[in-house]
Backbone as ProteinMPNN parsed JSONL, in Angstrom:
{"seq_chain_A": "XXXXXXXXXXXXXXXXXXXXXXXXXXXXXXXXXXXXXXXXXXXXXXXXXXXXXXXXXXXXXXXXXXXXXXXXXXXXXXXXXXXXXXXXXXXXXXXXXXXXXXXXXXXX", "coords_chain_A": {"N_chain_A": [[-29.029, -46.126, -23.538], [-28.29, -45.43, -20.965], [-25.525, -45.239, -21.201], [-25.2, -42.972, -22.827], [-26.178, -40.86, -21.157], [-24.426, -41.073, -19.12], [-22.064, -40.409, -20.461], [-22.643, -37.736, -21.129], [-23.022, -36.585, -18.594], [-20.394, -36.869, -17.549], [-18.907, -35.43, -19.418], [-19.981, -32.828, -19.147], [-19.33, -32.414, -16.459], [-16.526, -32.485, -16.578], [-16.259, -30.176, -18.189], [-17.277, -28.184, -16.523], [-15.434, -28.292, -14.457], [-13.133, -27.461, -15.831], [-13.915, -24.953, -16.502], [-14.158, -23.718, -13.94], [-11.483, -23.941, -13.113], [-10.352, -22.179, -15.028], [-11.579, -19.769, -14.328], [-10.522, -19.467, -11.778], [-7.745, -19.295, -12.295], [-7.846, -16.846, -13.708], [-8.657, -14.967, -11.76], [-6.583, -15.255, -9.84], [-4.381, -14.402, -11.41], [-5.215, -11.763, -11.936], [-5.231, -10.77, -9.268], [-2.52, -10.913, -8.688], [-1.438, -9.086, -10.539], [-2.732, -6.74, -9.751], [-1.602, -6.556, -7.121], [1.068, -6.233, -7.751], [1.017, -3.604, -8.919], [-0.029, -2.084, -6.786], [1.909, -2.566, -4.827], [4.197, -1.432, -6.029], [3.301, 1.233, -6.196], [3.126, 1.866, -3.318], [5.735, 1.556, -2.755], [6.992, 3.644, -4.211], [5.783, 5.855, -2.923], [6.737, 5.54, -0.316], [9.479, 5.858, -0.749], [9.505, 8.488, -1.666], [8.6, 10.005, 0.486], [10.678, 9.42, 2.334], [12.828, 10.517, 0.932], [12.238, 13.227, 0.604], [12.854, 14.516, 3.057], [12.483, 17.041, 4.904], [12.359, 17.789, 7.392], [14.144, 18.649, 9.483], [15.026, 21.085, 8.53], [12.634, 22.422, 8.269], [11.817, 22.436, 10.976], [13.817, 23.896, 12.115], [13.578, 26.489, 10.978], [10.963, 27.024, 11.905], [11.454, 27.046, 14.695], [13.261, 29.204, 14.825], [11.463, 31.247, 14.155], [9.879, 31.293, 16.423], [11.538, 32.106, 18.357], [13.188, 30.37, 19.806], [16.077, 29.315, 21.808], [19.344, 29.038, 20.268], [20.84, 26.883, 21.229], [18.973, 25.054, 22.123], [17.617, 24.475, 19.788], [19.773, 23.207, 18.412], [20.172, 21.021, 20.078], [17.661, 19.619, 19.825], [17.694, 19.082, 17.067], [19.954, 17.365, 16.991], [19.113, 15.3, 18.515], [17.465, 14.143, 16.742], [14.741, 14.49, 16.764], [12.924, 15.887, 14.899], [13.151, 14.235, 12.576], [12.201, 11.881, 13.641], [9.541, 12.596, 14.121], [8.809, 13.007, 11.514], [8.982, 10.516, 10.47], [7.02, 9.135, 11.968], [4.768, 10.53, 11.016], [4.916, 9.94, 8.29], [4.368, 7.206, 8.511], [1.716, 7.344, 9.374], [0.508, 8.542, 7.145], [0.841, 6.503, 5.142], [-0.607, 4.537, 6.392], [-3.146, 5.651, 6.345], [-3.416, 5.795, 3.501], [-3.551, 3.084, 3.026], [-6.016, 2.5, 4.283], [-7.863, 3.895, 2.818], [-7.809, 2.999, 0.109], [-8.799, 0.247, -0.088], [-11.373, 0.776, 0.723], [-12.369, 2.425, -1.387], [-12.406, 0.586, -3.359], [-14.296, -1.261, -2.6], [-16.703, 0.054, -2.337], [-19.293, 0.433, -4.428]], "CA_chain_A": [[-29.41, -44.786, -22.948], [-27.482, -45.188, -19.711], [-24.193, -44.83, -21.727], [-25.257, -41.55, -23.337], [-26.315, -40.085, -19.977], [-23.099, -41.122, -18.392], [-21.153, -39.525, -21.229], [-23.07, -36.281, -21.015], [-22.721, -36.173, -17.286], [-18.893, -36.826, -17.365], [-18.51, -34.319, -20.295], [-20.253, -31.49, -18.457], [-18.529, -32.414, -15.191], [-15.157, -32.042, -17.032], [-16.362, -28.84, -18.714], [-17.459, -27.321, -15.341], [-14.113, -28.336, -13.768], [-12.16, -26.663, -16.64], [-14.39, -23.579, -16.331], [-13.79, -23.31, -12.602], [-10.032, -23.772, -13.027], [-10.043, -20.966, -15.784], [-11.898, -18.6, -13.615], [-9.527, -19.302, -10.681], [-6.438, -18.73, -12.886], [-8.118, -15.412, -14.06], [-8.628, -14.23, -10.48], [-5.152, -15.32, -9.357], [-3.612, -13.432, -12.204], [-5.624, -10.313, -11.651], [-4.725, -10.38, -7.97], [-1.067, -10.788, -8.775], [-1.229, -7.832, -11.29], [-3.115, -5.611, -8.843], [-0.684, -6.477, -6.032], [2.244, -5.587, -8.302], [0.906, -2.099, -9.065], [-0.177, -1.425, -5.463], [3.15, -2.56, -4.064], [5.014, -0.405, -6.623], [2.779, 2.531, -5.709], [3.494, 2.135, -2.039], [7.236, 1.697, -2.745], [7.211, 5.022, -4.648], [5.319, 6.828, -1.937], [7.656, 5.432, 0.802], [10.766, 6.533, -1.098], [9.315, 9.977, -1.81], [8.599, 10.476, 1.828], [12.042, 9.393, 2.912], [13.709, 11.334, 0.125], [11.876, 14.634, 0.887], [13.064, 14.803, 4.484], [12.715, 18.431, 5.198], [11.889, 18.039, 8.794], [15.087, 19.37, 10.273], [15.053, 22.452, 7.949], [11.301, 23.017, 8.663], [11.77, 22.684, 12.366], [14.747, 24.991, 12.403], [12.847, 27.748, 10.613], [9.876, 27.161, 12.809], [12.023, 27.323, 15.944], [13.744, 30.53, 14.795], [10.35, 32.222, 14.212], [9.319, 31.222, 17.818], [12.602, 32.646, 19.215], [13.894, 29.356, 20.624], [17.461, 29.465, 21.825], [20.013, 28.193, 19.378], [21.299, 25.65, 21.861], [17.828, 24.14, 22.175], [17.376, 24.026, 18.411], [20.777, 22.295, 18.1], [19.872, 19.813, 20.859], [16.598, 18.954, 19.226], [18.132, 18.486, 15.833], [20.863, 16.308, 17.333], [18.395, 14.088, 19.031], [16.688, 13.731, 15.619], [13.23, 14.602, 16.977], [12.076, 16.176, 13.658], [13.136, 13.063, 11.734], [11.268, 10.921, 14.237], [8.166, 13.062, 13.795], [8.423, 12.776, 10.064], [8.869, 9.029, 10.346], [5.706, 8.833, 12.422], [3.83, 11.203, 10.046], [4.944, 9.031, 7.092], [3.651, 5.929, 8.756], [0.246, 7.68, 9.448], [0.082, 8.73, 5.723], [0.81, 5.252, 4.525], [-1.787, 3.861, 7.019], [-4.413, 6.268, 5.756], [-3.605, 5.347, 2.164], [-4.023, 1.657, 2.979], [-7.4, 2.426, 4.638], [-8.714, 4.504, 1.764], [-7.859, 2.26, -1.238], [-9.779, -0.799, -0.066], [-12.768, 1.316, 0.829], [-12.819, 2.89, -2.662], [-12.724, -0.625, -4.284], [-15.49, -2.006, -2.146], [-17.955, 0.83, -2.5], [-19.617, 0.573, -5.924]], "C_chain_A": [[-28.539, -44.418, -21.729], [-26.041, -44.657, -20.159], [-24.203, -43.332, -22.139], [-25.427, -40.59, -22.168], [-25.054, -40.014, -19.162], [-22.032, -40.256, -19.149], [-21.419, -38.085, -21.12], [-22.774, -35.8, -19.623], [-21.187, -35.981, -17.045], [-18.318, -35.627, -18.263], [-18.746, -32.956, -19.622], [-19.625, -31.375, -16.999], [-17.115, -31.861, -15.53], [-15.167, -30.608, -17.45], [-16.414, -27.855, -17.568], [-16.138, -27.255, -14.592], [-13.11, -27.399, -14.454], [-12.593, -25.198, -16.504], [-14.022, -23.016, -14.935], [-12.338, -23.024, -12.5], [-9.701, -22.436, -13.842], [-10.376, -19.705, -15.037], [-10.947, -18.308, -12.402], [-8.242, -18.788, -11.21], [-6.661, -17.257, -13.182], [-8.045, -14.615, -12.784], [-7.29, -14.217, -9.814], [-4.285, -14.328, -10.063], [-3.929, -12.021, -11.992], [-5.167, -9.873, -10.323], [-3.24, -10.147, -7.944], [-0.706, -9.449, -9.533], [-1.544, -6.671, -10.381], [-2.122, -5.398, -7.71], [0.642, -5.862, -6.492], [2.124, -4.088, -8.403], [0.764, -1.457, -7.718], [1.126, -1.443, -4.731], [4.163, -1.602, -4.677], [4.581, 1.03, -6.22], [3.243, 2.844, -4.27], [5.093, 2.241, -1.9], [7.671, 3.123, -3.151], [6.88, 6.025, -3.551], [6.293, 6.753, -0.738], [9.001, 6.089, 0.504], [10.615, 8.015, -1.201], [9.304, 10.566, -0.423], [9.893, 10.492, 2.484], [13.0, 10.272, 2.208], [13.495, 12.842, 0.467], [11.858, 14.849, 2.393], [13.423, 16.185, 4.794], [12.405, 18.781, 6.584], [12.788, 18.812, 9.595], [15.109, 20.825, 9.816], [13.696, 23.147, 8.428], [11.31, 23.324, 10.132], [12.784, 23.838, 12.835], [14.174, 26.346, 12.116], [11.759, 28.058, 11.538], [10.407, 27.635, 14.193], [12.593, 28.803, 15.923], [12.642, 31.615, 14.798], [9.827, 32.361, 15.66], [10.382, 31.647, 18.803], [13.032, 31.616, 20.297], [15.352, 29.616, 20.673], [18.166, 28.613, 20.782], [20.579, 26.902, 19.907], [20.2, 24.679, 21.901], [17.556, 23.568, 20.745], [18.498, 23.043, 18.044], [20.538, 20.977, 18.844], [18.746, 18.968, 20.197], [16.95, 18.337, 17.878], [19.091, 17.359, 16.067], [20.158, 15.12, 17.842], [17.493, 13.502, 18.02], [15.166, 13.594, 15.819], [12.424, 14.986, 15.704], [12.048, 14.969, 12.797], [12.191, 11.993, 12.336], [9.814, 11.296, 14.029], [7.788, 12.838, 12.41], [8.232, 11.343, 9.789], [7.43, 8.661, 10.814], [4.52, 9.371, 11.474], [3.773, 10.413, 8.806], [4.207, 7.748, 7.239], [2.139, 6.215, 8.85], [-0.203, 7.877, 8.042], [-0.059, 7.383, 5.045], [-0.364, 4.408, 5.099], [-3.077, 4.431, 6.427], [-4.594, 5.89, 4.238], [-4.045, 3.883, 2.103], [-5.498, 1.556, 3.417], [-8.307, 2.99, 3.55], [-8.862, 3.639, 0.508], [-8.861, 1.125, -1.136], [-11.26, -0.269, 0.047], [-13.29, 1.792, -0.549], [-13.099, 1.686, -3.59], [-13.904, -1.359, -3.843], [-16.76, -1.24, -2.223], [-18.244, 1.077, -4.011], [-20.815, 1.459, -6.05]], "O_chain_A": [[-28.134, -43.273, -21.528], [-25.477, -43.755, -19.54], [-23.294, -42.571, -21.808], [-24.814, -39.523, -22.214], [-24.701, -38.978, -18.598], [-21.25, -39.513, -18.555], [-20.492, -37.281, -21.028], [-22.301, -34.674, -19.47], [-20.778, -35.016, -16.4], [-17.374, -34.943, -17.868], [-17.87, -32.094, -19.545], [-19.459, -30.275, -16.473], [-16.601, -30.943, -14.891], [-14.237, -29.863, -17.14], [-15.727, -26.833, -17.581], [-15.777, -26.174, -14.126], [-12.361, -26.666, -13.808], [-11.75, -24.306, -16.404], [-13.597, -21.864, -14.853], [-11.934, -22.027, -11.902], [-8.863, -21.656, -13.39], [-9.641, -18.718, -15.064], [-10.629, -17.168, -12.064], [-7.669, -17.883, -10.603], [-5.757, -16.458, -12.939], [-7.357, -13.595, -12.781], [-6.909, -13.189, -9.253], [-3.565, -13.533, -9.458], [-3.049, -11.168, -11.879], [-4.74, -8.727, -10.178], [-2.761, -9.26, -7.238], [0.257, -8.781, -9.156], [-0.754, -5.737, -10.24], [-1.811, -4.263, -7.351], [1.268, -5.089, -5.767], [3.042, -3.366, -8.012], [1.348, -0.4, -7.479], [1.465, -0.464, -4.066], [4.935, -0.996, -3.934], [5.412, 1.896, -5.946], [3.705, 3.955, -4.01], [5.624, 2.934, -1.033], [8.564, 3.72, -2.55], [7.653, 6.95, -3.3], [6.648, 7.796, -0.188], [9.587, 6.768, 1.346], [11.539, 8.747, -0.845], [9.972, 11.574, -0.193], [10.233, 11.471, 3.149], [13.941, 10.755, 2.837], [14.453, 13.604, 0.595], [10.863, 15.346, 2.919], [14.607, 16.49, 4.939], [12.209, 19.948, 6.923], [12.312, 19.626, 10.386], [15.204, 21.72, 10.655], [13.686, 24.281, 8.906], [10.845, 24.395, 10.524], [12.556, 24.572, 13.797], [14.278, 27.258, 12.936], [11.595, 29.206, 11.95], [9.831, 28.55, 14.781], [12.418, 29.541, 16.892], [12.818, 32.71, 15.333], [9.384, 33.439, 16.058], [10.148, 31.557, 20.009], [13.205, 31.929, 21.475], [15.896, 30.103, 19.682], [17.651, 27.553, 20.426], [20.78, 25.943, 19.162], [20.47, 23.492, 21.717], [17.311, 22.377, 20.554], [18.18, 22.06, 17.374], [20.698, 19.91, 18.251], [18.884, 17.755, 20.04], [16.555, 17.21, 17.58], [19.015, 16.392, 15.309], [20.6, 13.996, 17.602], [16.811, 12.513, 18.287], [14.459, 12.792, 15.209], [11.344, 14.44, 15.481], [10.975, 14.654, 12.282], [11.482, 11.299, 11.608], [8.962, 10.439, 13.793], [6.64, 12.525, 12.094], [7.404, 10.968, 8.958], [6.72, 7.947, 10.107], [3.504, 8.718, 11.236], [2.683, 10.204, 8.273], [3.542, 7.247, 6.332], [1.349, 5.37, 8.429], [-1.288, 7.39, 7.724], [-1.08, 7.168, 4.392], [-1.018, 3.665, 4.367], [-3.983, 3.683, 6.058], [-5.711, 5.696, 3.76], [-4.82, 3.498, 1.229], [-6.187, 0.632, 2.985], [-9.447, 2.544, 3.417], [-9.943, 3.572, -0.077], [-9.721, 1.016, -2.01], [-12.202, -0.849, -0.492], [-14.465, 1.61, -0.867], [-13.932, 1.773, -4.493], [-14.51, -2.059, -4.655], [-17.833, -1.842, -2.177], [-17.541, 1.806, -4.711], [-21.272, 1.724, -7.162]]}, "name": "protein", "num_of_chains": 1, "seq": "XXXXXXXXXXXXXXXXXXXXXXXXXXXXXXXXXXXXXXXXXXXXXXXXXXXXXXXXXXXXXXXXXXXXXXXXXXXXXXXXXXXXXXXXXXXXXXXXXXXXXXXXXXXX"}
């Protein structure tokens, strides 16, 4: 009787270990797949923001409408202040995206 109980105990211990390893592999694989898609999404968003750099053109038009002198418009564009503002705005957008996505995944 002791041998049968020992066999059943070792069998189900091995079964439980295999089941735990299978679930662990499943979660690690799911995490890797989700990370791949999320990283690709952020890569596309980052490249779109950097590609669509219309900050100097938008600032120039805005400055002309507000009657800024051309010398000041030239100086601001040469100092790359519109590009810096676009970089900060892009960082804020990416930060907001990073905050929204985990919140939507955790609220069921």
